[in-house]
N, C-alpha and C positions, 0 to 999 in steps of 0.2 A: 902215454896215449897222446897222439897228436890232436890238433884242433878238429880236423875233419872227422876223425873217429868219434870224438866226443859229441859232435852235432848229430851224427848218425845214430848214436846210442840214445840220445835225448829224444829224437823223433820216434825211434822204435818204442821207447817207454810211453810216449804221449799217445801213440796210436793204439797200443795195447791196453793202456790204462788212462783213458781221457779224464777220469775223475781226479787225477792228480792235481789238475789246475782248476777244477770246478768244485764248488762247495755243494754238498748233497744233504738234504734234510731227511730225517728219519722220524717217522711217527710210530708210536707203539700202541697196540691194541691187544687187550687181554680178553680171551674168549673162554666160555665153559662148554664142555663137550655136550652135544645134543641141543644146544640153544641156538635159535635163529638170530642172526645178526645182519645188519645192513648199514653201510657207510656210504655217504655221498662222495662222488669223485667227479673229475672232469672228463674231457674227451681224449686225454693223452694216456689212458690206461694201456699198459702193455699186457694184452690178454694172454700172451705166451707165458707170462710168469704166474698166471692163476692156476691153483691146483684143481683137480677134477671135482672137488666138492664145492666149488665156488663159481659164481656166474656174474656176468656184467650185463646190465640192461640198458646202458646208455647214459644213465644218471647216477647209478650206485652199484656197488659190489656187495653181494649178499651170498649167504650159504649157511650150512649147518656142519660144524666140525664133528667128526667121529674118530674114535680111537683107531679103528682099522684103516681109516683113510689117511690119517696123519702119520701113522707108524711107518718108519723107514729103517730097515735093517735092525729091527728090535729096538729102535730108538724113536723118540718123539721130538724132532727138532722144531725150532720156530719156523714159521712160514714168512717169506718176504715176497712182496709184490710191488711192482712199480706203478704208482697211480698218477705220476706226472713225469716230466722230463728230468726234474731234479728232486723228486720226492719219492721216497720208498716207505712202504708200510710194513712194519715188523709185527707179526701176529704171535703173541704168546698164549699159552694154554694154561688155564687154571684147573689144576687136578683136584681141587677141593670144592665140591658143591655143598653149600651150607645146609645144615640140618636145622630147621626152624625150631624143633622141639628138643634140641640138644640130646640128652640121654633118654628122653621119653620117646614113645612110639609116635610116628608121623603117619597121618592118613594119606594114602596115595590113590588117585583115581586113574585107572589105566584103560585106554580105549584101543582095541585091536582092529586093524584094517585087514581086509582079505588078501591084498597083494603083498608081495615082498617089498622090503625097503628099497632094494636096488631097482625096482620097476618104476619108481617115482622119480622124475627129473627134479632138479633143485627148484625150478619154478613152481611145479605142482606142489611140492612140499611147503613152500612158502605160502601159497594160496590156501592150502588145507589148514595150516596153523592159524592164519588170519581169520578164516571162517570159524574155526573152533573158538578163537578168542571172542568173536562176536556172539556166537550162540551161547557159550558158557559164561559170558561176561567176566572173562579172565584176561589179564594183561598178557601180551605176546611173550615178554621175557620169562614168564613163569612156566612156559611149556618146555618139555624135553621130548626129543624125538630120537628113538633108538630102534635097533633090531631087538627082537625078543630075547636072543641069547645074551646080548650085552646088558639087558635090563636086569638080569640076575646078578651081574657083577656090580652094577651101579647102586642097587639097593638090596637090603637083606629083608626077606619076608618073614614076619613073625606070626601074623594071623590074617586069615581071609574073612572079611566081613560080609561081602556081597559079591555075586558074580552073575553074569548072563553071557555065556560064551557060545551057546548053541551046541550043535552036535560035533562039529569039527574040532580036533585038538589044536593046540597052539604050536606053530612051527617056529623054528629058530630064526628063520629069515624074515619073519612077519614084521610089518611095521607096527610100532606101538607109540602112542602119544600119551604122555603121563604128566601130571602136575600134582602139586601138594595141596591137599584140602586144608590141613591145619593139624592141631594137636587134640588129644583127648579122644572121646568116644564119637562114633559116627552119629549117634542120636542127639548129641548136644546141640547141633546146629540144624535148624529146619531147612536152611538153604541146600544142605546136602541132598535131601530128598527131591528138591526141585531140579537139581542137576541130574539125578537119576531119571526123573520123569522126562526131561528133555532128551537125554541120551536114548532112552527106550523108545520115545516117539520117532527118533531118527533111525531106529533099528540098528544101533551100533552094538557090537560085542564089547563088554566092559567087565572090569573087576575093581573092587574096592578092598584094599588090604591095609594092614598096619605093619609098619616096619621102620627101618632107619636107613639113612644114606651111608653106604660103605665108604671107608677110606680107600684111596687109590692104592693099588698093590705096590709093594716096595720096588718092584722091578720097573715100574712106570715112573720115569723121572724126566723132567724137561732137559733136553740137551741143546745147548746153544753153540752152533758152529762158529769158528772164528770169522769175523767180519772181513770182507774184502774191500770195504770202503776205507779209503785212506784218510778221509776227513769227514767228521760228522758234525752237524750243526743242529742244535736243539731248536725245534720249531715252536712257534707261538700259535699255531693253527688250532682252533678249538674244534673238538670232536662234536659233530652234529648228530645228536641222538634223535631217534624218532619221537614224534609227539606222544604224549601219554594222556590217557583218560583218567580224570580225577573224580568226577561226579557222575552219577547216573542221569539219564535223560528223562526218565519218567514216562508218564502216560498222557496222551492228548485225546481231545474230544472234538469231533467234527460232525457235520450233518450231510446226509446224502444229497448230492447235486449242488450243494452250496460251496462257495469258495472256501478253501481251508488254508490258512496262513499260520505256520508254526515257527516261532522264533527259536533260535538256538541260544540258550542262556550263556552268559560269560562264565568262564571257569570250568566248562565241561572238559576241555582239553588244555594242556599246557605244552609249550615248546621251549626248548633251551634257548634258541636263537630268536625267539619272539617273532617268527616269520608269519606272514599271512597264510592261514590255513584255508585250503580249498575243500569244500564239503561235497559229498555225493551220497545219494540215498539208494539203498538196495533192498528189495523185498526178501523176506525169509520164509521159505516153505510155501510160497504162493506166487502167482504171476500177475498180481494187480499192481501195476506201476503207475499209480495215480498221484504220486508225490515225487517232487524233484527239488533239488536245492537251487536257490536263486544264484545266478552267476555274479560273483563279486560281492555277495552279501551273506549274512548269517540267518537266512530264512528258508523255510521249507514250504513250498506252495503246491497246490494242486486241487483237483475236484474228483471226488469219488462218486462213481455211478452205482455202487453197491453198498449195502449196509453190512455191518458185522465188525469183527475185531481182526486187525491185521498187524503182523510183526514186521518191523523194518530194522535196517542197520544203517547208521550214519557213519560214514568214513570221513576222516579229517587227514589231509595230506599236506605236508610242508613243501618247501621249495625243492627239496631233494627227493620228492615223491615217496617219502616215508609216510606210513599210514598208521593211524590209530582209529579204533572203531568203538561204537557204543550202540547197544540195541534200544529200541523204544517201541511202544505200542500205540496204535491209533484205533480208537473206537468210533465207528460211523453209525450215527443214529438214523433210523428210518423216519420218514415224514410222509404225510398224506400226499397222494397223487392228485394233481389238479385235473379237472375234466377237460382241459384244452392244452394245446401246445403249439408253439410256433416252430416251423421247420425251415431251417436255412440251408441252402446249398452253397458251399464255399469253394472258391478256386484255390484250395489248399490241399496238398497231398496228405492222405490219411496217415501214412507212416510217420510224418513229421509233426502231426498235431498232438504233441505230447502234453504232459501235465502242465507245464509252464504256459503253453499256448492256450490250453483250455482256461486257465486262470485269467490270462490277459484278455482273451476274447470276451469273457463275461464282464470283466471290468470295463473294457472299451465299449461294449454294448450299453452298459448302464450309463456311461458318460454321454454317449450320443443321444440316448432316449431320455436323459435327465431323470433316471430312475435310481432307486436305492439298490446298490449292488447286493446288499444283504437279503433282499427279497427276490432276487433272481435265482432260478434253479435250472440246472442243466440235466435233462432227462436221459439223453442218449447221444452217442457219437458213433456214426457208422461210415463205412466206406462207400463213396459214390462212384459214378461213372466218370471216365476220362480224368483220373487223378483228382477227383473232387472229394469233399468231405461233407456229410450230412449231419447237422447239429440240431437237436431238438431241445427247446427250453421253454420255460413259462415264468409267470410272475406269481409269487405266493399271495393268495387271496386270504383276507382276514376272516371271512365267513365262507359258508358253503354255497352261497348264491353267486352265480356268475354274472358279471357285468358285461354282457355281450356288446353293448354300445361302446364301452371303453375299449374292449378288445378290437373291435372293428376300426375304431378311431386310430389306434396304434398301427393296425395293418395298413390302413389307407394312407398314413403318413410316411410309410417306408416302402410301399409296393403299389404298383398300378393294377389295372384290371386283368392283365395277362400274367399276374404273379411275378413279374420282373421287378427287381429292386430299383427304386428310384435313384437317379444319379446323385442328388445331394446326399442321400444316406450312404451310398457306396463310397463317395469321396471322404465322408467323415469316418467311416470304418477303416479306410486306408487300404494299401495294396496288400498288406499281410493277411488281412481277413476280407478279401474281396467277395462280397455277397452277390450271388448270381440270381437265385430264385428264392421266393418267400411264400410260404403257405401257412394257413391257420386251420388246424384240425380240432374239432370239438366232439365230445361224446354226447350221448343223449341227456345225461344229467345236466350238462352245462347248457345245451340248447333248449331244454324244456324248463329249466329252473332259473331262467335269467331274471335279473333284477327288473328289467324293463317290463317283462310280462307280469311279474308279481305286482308291480306298482300300478300298471294300467288295467290289470284284471281283464285281459282279453279272453274271449271265449274260444277262439280258435287255437287249438294246441296240436302240435304234431304228434302222431302216434309213435309209441316207443318202438324202436328197432334195435337190432344188434350191431349194425354196421356203424362206421364212423363217417359222417358226411363231411365233405370238403366245404370250404368256405364259399365256393362258387354256387353251390346249391342254396346255401343260406342267404345269399345276396340276390336271389332272383327278383324279389319284390323291389328292392332298391334299384336294380338294373332297369326294371320295367318303368319305374316312376321317373328315373333320371334321364334315361336315354330314349326308350321306345315311345313313351307318351308324348314328349315334345316333338319327336319326329313325325308321329301320326298326325298331330295337330297341324304341323306345317304342311303336310301333304294334303290334308282336307282343305285348308285355306287356298292352296294353289289350284286345286280342282274347281273350287267355287269361282275363283277369278277367271279361270279359263271358260267356264260355262257362261258367265256373264258377258264376256267379250264375244263369244260366238253368238249369243242371243242378240246382242246389239247389232252385230254385223248382218244377221239374217233378216231382221225385222225393221231395219232402218228404211224410211220412205225415200225413194230416189228423187232427186231434184230434176225438174224439166229444163229444157233448153232455154226457155224463157226466164226461169228463175236463176239460171246460171249466169245470164248476162247482167252486167252491172247496171244499176239504175242511175244513169247520169243525165243531167240536164244541161244542154248547151245554150248559153245566152251570150249576149254581147255586152255584158256588164250592167244591164238594166234590170230593174225588179221584174220578177216573174209573176204574171197574173194568170190564174186559171179561168176557164170559161165560166164556171159556176159562180165566180166572184164578180162578174160583170152584170150590170143591169140591162135587161133587154128593152126597156122603155127609151133608153137613150139611143137615138139614131146616129148620133155623131160619135164615132169612136176614133180615137187617134190611132193612126197607123203605126206611130212610133212605139206604141206600148206592145211589147212582146207578150204573146199568149202561148202557153204550153199546156199540154195535157199530162196526165200522170204517166201515160205510156209513150211518152215522146222518145223518139229514137234519134240517132245522129242524123244530121242534115244530108239530103240527097242532092246531087248535082242536077240542075235544071236542063235535062236533055230533051224534054218534049218540045214540040213546036208550039208556038203561040205564047211562050213564056215571055214575060216582060223583063227587060233589064232594069233592075231597080236596085236601090241600095240594100234592099233585103233580097237575097237570091231566092228565098222561098216564096216570094210573091208570084202569083200567077193570075192573070186577068181572066175573069169568067167569060165564057162564050155565050152567045145568045141562045143557041139551041141546046145548050148543055144544062140540063135540069138536075142531074144526079151524077154522082161519081163514087167510085169505090177506092178504097185503100187496102193496104195489106191486112190491117187489123179490124176495120169496121166499115160498114156501108151506111150512107146517109141519103135521105130523100127530102128534096126541097119543096115538094108540093104541099100547098096549104100552110106554108110557113112564111112569115113576113120577111125572112132573110135567109140567105143560104148559110149552111153550117160548113165550116172548113174541116178539112181533114186533120187528123191529129198531127200530121207532120207539116202542115201548111197553114200559114196565118190567114185569117179571113180578110177579104178585101173590104174597103169601105162601101157603103150603099151607093148605088148608081143614081145620079140625079140628072134628069134630062136638061138640056140647055134651054 
């Protein structure tokens, strides 16, 4: 063989068998027929290598092996699937299912479903088994799922203890879920009757029999075909088993309308890889979803708006999405209803106001109002308009007497007169619980039996009615005293002032023209002497002394004829035939008088002396 032929042959072998030069890991998994299994895998699963009884959900491969599904040409070969580029999973089948009672009879509990086994997809079968494990408080690996005809091969029936099958006979293709109760008599363990009660309540057809697990027929033998892998490498990868429930969860007690916080004790679940388990809560046989698990924590929180006993299931999932479940009971005690309630309208979608939001809302409200959260009660949660939520709550009163004054004080601190929430309160509540409207509703018992009325012993009491008055009606007196009364007082004062001003304007005495002129006296810088201050006995009067009267007016220009030019322009020499004169303001007569009187605007001349 020349060199070219050798290279071509090498390339042909490499293309047809690439694993010649690459190391491939093989992991082995042993399964029992009828048992649900689940293994975590990555994103490189070759789904074409999966058999028809196995499925891949993105994180794990799961399924339930059956004899008729595995059988090929009257043989039961191992199943190989590729879970990664260089990793193969070799599934072997365990043909021996252990008998816990050895040679003694074992109690089997068999539940028959109405549909045929082939009518259930693998995903539905997995969910059914997990639900049964939760309801019956049995581990998932203890269940076996078969067709009714193969059940006769898997176990040998010796005695039928109890049955409830109804009128329809058992079909060969019918789905059967079976698990082992234990050894001995059915009456030895009281829990067996509890299982019967639960199954009967769910209206399942069932049988309880005594028998043993059969050995696998001789013709059923595992056949391992020759491996096509040229090189195998032992893997150190650890098998990730699903988490297991170790301890029961028990029973919890809560109060209606009060926050309910339930811790998940340590040791309830164990996981091989010690991964952080994620919890989720699911109701059993009811629709009350008032409990939810806290994200990233081991607590269950919520608020129940109804009283009674409720069954729940707690699921724990590992990082591979494998689940283990445990049932628990929550008893909700009823409590007295308060005679009042605050009604909040929140800008929060009703469908998203779940149990965690209810819990956090009440806790936030207690923080903002500086109240004890243990005394707050949530009465109702309803759907509002425009994607809003209506929440009703109250504060637990220590006695039956309502303190209306304190209730109104709280209302006035968080809402205005239009029932709109005040901005400081809205900001403290945050965007998650944006409060839009706030109202206070009180029944007659609270409005008529208030502490304020009982202490003051008022005589006026409201008649009992059957309706629920709103807070606006109860605040009418306060509104009148605080708003209307001061307003009315201001209006009255303004009216009085207007009347006084109008009265003064109408009855004020008008001033005359004479009074309007200023009283001024014109002098030449010399003292002013009035006529009544001069003595009439003195005939010699100095002309230089100015004399004014009280009604003196500004000086006039000497325009008349006969006036004398003098240092005083007011001087006018008297005429011989002039015995009287008149002025603007007064008239004087000189007859019978020793001397002539001057006009008010003219100074008197000195007495005339003949030469």
